[in-house]
N, C-alpha and C positions, 0 to 999 in steps of 0.2 A: 366785122359782124357777120355772122353765119346767116342771116335772115332778113329778109325782108317783114316788116310790121305793119299792118294798116288797120284801119280803123275799123270796127265793125257793128254796127246797133241791130237791134232786135225791139222795136217799139213795144212787141207784146209782152216782151220779158219785162223791160222797165215801166209796165202799164198794171202788169199782174203778179208783183211780187210785194210779200209781206214780210216783216221778221227780218229774217236772213234773205235782204234782199237780190238780186241777180248785180251779180258786179260786171262792171262794164268789160266787153269782149275785144277782142282782135283777131286778127287775121292773122296767120304764121306761114310762110313759106320760107323755106330753106333755097339756099341760092346754089347749092351745090351739091348733087344727089349723085355723083357719080361713083359712090361705095358703095351704093346701095345694089346687091345682087339681083334686080330682079329682071324676068324674063319679057316682060311688057316692053314690046316697041315703042320705039318716041314715047317714051314714057315722060312724063311730067307732074309733078305731085300736085293737087289742088289746096290752095289755101285751108289752114284746119284752124277752125274756130276754137279758141282757149281762153281763158280768165288771163286777163292785161298781168296779172304776177307773171306769169311766163317769161317777160322780159327777163325776169330777174334771175331764171335759173336755165332758159333756154342753152346756151353757151353751155355752161358748166354738165349739162346732159351729154351732149353733143361728145364730151372730153371726158366722161366720166371711164376709169378705169375698167376694164370687163375682165373676170376672171373663167378660165376655162369650164368651174366648177360650176359657177352661177347655173340657177337655174330661173328661167325667165318665162312667165305667163302674160299673154296678150291678149288683148279684148275688144271691141268698141264696148262702152256702158253697158252693162242692164243683159250682157249677153252669156250668163253662166260663169261669171267669174270668180265670185265667193265658193261656188258646188267642187268647181276646179282646184282651188286653191287647199283645200281640206285635203281630197281627194290625191291630189299631187304630194303636198305634204306626207302626210302617211305613206304613201307608195314610197315614199324616199327617204321614210323614217321609219321602215321596218315595222310598220303597222302600230307607232306605238301611242294607244289610246291614252292612257295614262299621263305619258308628258304632252299629250295635245290638249286635255284637261286642263294642266297646271298652267300652259301659255296659250292667252286667245288668239286669234288667227291675224287681229292687225300686229299682234308683236313678233309671229312668226314667219312673216311676211315684211320687204319694205316696198313701201308704193313709191316710185320712180319720182312722179311729176308733183306729189303730195303739195307738197310746197307750192303750187301754180293755184291750189283751190282754194287755201287760206293762211292765214299768216303764219309762219314757222320762221322759228330764231334761228335754227340751222337744219334745212331741210334735207339734206344729207347724210347727216349724223347717220340715220338710222344703218341706211347700206353700209354705209364706210364702216362701221363699228361690225356689222353683222358677221359671225363665225362664218366661216364657211363647211358645207356651201353655202350659200347666199340663196333666198328667195326672194326673187323679184316681181312684181307685178307691173303692168303701164296699162296704159288706154292711149297711146300715143301711136303714131300712125307710121309706118316703117320708116319713113324721109326724116323725122324727128327724131330715132333712138341715135345712142351712143352710136358713133364711131368704130369704134373697137369691136362690136357686136359682129358685124361682117367679117373680122378678118381671126377675132378669138374663136369665134361660133361656140355658144353654148350652148346646153340644150336649151330649146324653147318650142312653147305648146300657143299655139293660136286657138280660142273657141268660136264660133260665129254663131247666130240667132235668127229663127226669122226676124224679117222686118217689121212686119204687125205686131207680134211680140215684144220687139224690142220696143220699140214705140210706147206702146200701153205701160209697159213697164218702167222704162224711164219717165214717164209721164209722172206715176205713183211715186217715182221714188223722189224728182222734184217740188213734186210738194210736200213731202213729208221730211226732205232734206235740207232746201233751201227754201221752205216758204211760199210757193209757187200759189198765185189764186187765180188761175185762169184755166179756162175752160179745158177737157179733152181736144177738144177741136182746134182751138188753137195752136198748144202744144204740139201734137200732129203737122198741123201746116206750117208752124217752123222748124221740126223736123225735114219734114219735106224740102225745105228751104236751105237744108242746111244750117240752120242757126241755132243749135244747140251744141253744146260743150263736145268736143271730140269731133264731131260730125266733119266733111260731109261721110256719110256711114259706108255706103256701097264701095267706094273707091279705099276705104279702112279695110273692108273682106276682103277684097278682090289681090288688093296689093302684097295683102300677106299669103294667099293663094299662088301666088307669082313670084315665088323668094325662089334664088337658084341656090336653095342651102342644105343640100342632100342630107340624109342622116340625122343630123340632129332638130330638124319641125316637123312636129307633129300636130296633126290639124284636126280638131275635134269639131263637134257640133251640137249642138243644145238637145236638140230632138231626137237626135240618135241617140243619144245617151238615155232621153227619160222613154224612148221604146225598147232598150235595151243594155242596160246599165255594164251589166258582166260582162258583155261584150267590148264595152269601152274599157271597161278595168284590167282587161287582159292585152290590149293594144299599149294603154298607159303603161303596165310595169314591163310589158316587153322593150318599150320605149326606153326605159330608166334600170334597164338591164335589171329585175326583181324579178322571183319565181314566188308564187305562193299558193297554197291547196285551195280546192275548190271550196272548200268548207271555208277558210279562212278568206276568202274572194265575195262570201258570201253574207260573211258577215259585215264586212266592209262595203258591199252594197247597202243592208239595211241600215248601215251609221250614215250611209250618203244619201238615204231616204230621204226628201223633203219632211216630211210629218218629224224626220229624226233630227234632220239640221235645223228646223225653227224651235225648237226647242231647247237647242243648244248654246248656252250662253257665251261660251267661246269661240262660235262661229257666226251666230246671229246677228252681230252689231245692237243688241236689245240696249245694251247700256248708252252707245252712244245716240241713238235715235232716241233714247226717255230726254238725255242730255240737250238737244235739240228743239226737241218738242217744247220743253221747259223753258228752257232760255227763250223762245217765243213765242209764252205764254199761249201754248195750246194744249195744257195740261189735260184740256177733255180730250185728248186724239188718243193718250198712251194708250188706250185699249180697243181704239178702232183698228181692225186687220190691215185695212189699206194704209194705215200709217208705218206700218211693220216694215223694215230692214228687207227681210224674206217673206213675200207679201203670199203666192201663191204654187209658186215653181212650176206652171201648168206651160205643157207644150201647145195648147191652141185657147190660153184661158182668153186669148186676143174676142177671140168668138163671140164671148159674153160683153165687152166692153166696147167695143166697133162697130156705128152702124154701118148699111151696108153701103153707102156714100162713101165713107171714108175708107171701106175696105176696097172698095175700086178705085178710089183715089190712089191709096197705096200703091196698089197693085200697078197701078199707070205710070207712075213714078217710078217703079223700079224696072220698069218694060221702058223708058223713055232712057235710063241712066246704062242699058246694058245692052247693047247691041250685038257682042260677041254670043251664041247660044252655049258655050261651054263657062261661061261665067252665069248665064242665068239658072244653070242647075245649083249653083248655092245659094238662092235664093227662093224658095218654094212659093210660087204665085200661083192665084185663080183664074188667070185669064190668059195663059201662055202655056 
């Protein structure tokens, strides 16, 4: 067995889930990380907080065949993944908007560890049957990715987002998608204790930014994309060896605007959200904007939802986690 599995309890989750209750979680730590080309000295990954179902597929993920023309998108949850999926897919498919309209985003991309989040008869079918180039997304940390990634070295994109924005967005996602009935305060404190799925958060970001993966890794930032999307589009196009006119890039930027994305049924997961709410008898929430998969898409929306005490706690948490000043640059913070 390649992993150490230990029990993980989150009493807040256990007490505050309704309908789609939180499944039992485990802490997962690989026994051997020698294949990961990381530049951090004396690196040893922290255990990852994952659904218990991960035990059924962890070995298969590590042994998964990786293809040279694969396109991988990595992120901690709620960091701008869906936004980047649509952007990358269009750039790599010659801006074929019509094809994008005919196939929803969930079918254009395979979700590597989806079978660890819910019961799926054949969790690897979509990846193994996908035509080349395969588009694959994952929220796993570097230590749990397929071993072949580090030798085959396909194109990989990683997107990060401000921890305060992640905490707020993840809270609303957990409420709408998993029936969480706890408070924002309770969820944020669980987030800071690394007791929400795919945590620990800071390590997730830092490890991807310290990979020795020259030329084939593109690092993006949600806040930079909000500030100047067109510059990001140019970087993405160059990374994938694509070239488009300014007019084409302007059209793409408009297509990728939040107002456009939130109303695009092929990318906004509205059907999935509706099914979850109806199955959990929360039909009254169908028109509530806070229960949409794509809710606000703001760079600093956290300022409207977090009280000053929580902001201070989140910033202090980041300060405690980060000793290296270079790593601190990855996490905008008001107190250092």
